[in-house]
C-alpha positions, 0 to 999 in steps of 0.5 A, a space after each residue: 500499500 502506498 502511504 499518504 503523507 500529511 503536508 502542511 504546505 499542501 493544506 495551507 495551499 488548499 486553504 489559501 485557494 479556498 479563501 481566494 475563491 470565497 473572496 472572489 465569490 463574494 465580489 461577484 455576488 456583490 457586483 451582481 446585487 449592486 448591478 440589479 439595484 442600480 438597474 432598478 434605480 435607473 429604471 425608476 428614475 427613467 419612469 419618474 422623468 417620463 412621468 414628469 414630462 407627461 405631467 408637464 404636457 398635461 398641465 400645458 393642455 389644461 392651461 390652454 383648455 382653461 384659457 379657452 373657457 376663461 377667454 384668456 390664456 394667462 388666466 388659464 395658466 394662472 388657474 393651472 398654477 393655482 391647482 399645482 400650488 394647492 397640490 404642493 400645500 397638501 403635500 407639504 401638510 402631509 410631508 412627514 407621513 409621505 416621506 416615511 411611506 416613500 422611504 419604506 417603499 424604497 427600502 422594501 424595493 431595494 431589499 426585495 431585489 437584494 433578496 431575489 438575487 440571494 434566492 436565485 443564487 441559493 437555488 442555483 447552488 442547490 441544483 448544482 449540489 444535487 444532480 440526482 434530482 433529474 432522475 426522479 419522475 413525480 417522486 418515483 424512483 427510476 430503474 437506475 435509482 432502484 439499482 443504486 438503492 
């Protein structure tokens, strides 16, 4: 029989490789998560910008419409400005509650994306760790599995 010798240098090398691999894996996970979060934030910013453009054009349309009804475009835009001023006052009155709601919504959304990435990673790890899952049909073992049992 051949004798296996224990080697500190070999064990140290394997441990170093393991730590390096774990560090690399952590970096990749972080990059993937941050990419997803940043992508979500960019998409939300784009939606916000497009919504502002729509509100701008709708306010122009309202100003011209009210201008036709009142006989003066200046009065139409004045009334439109007054509507936005009232909306601003209402928002200002409920600012603390609205701020808390938006902060909660933002945190939930970002953490939701973060957790989705974690779940996807865990699922991919489980599918790599258990290659025998493909050998069963509706919980029944195939003939190949029965021979192994």
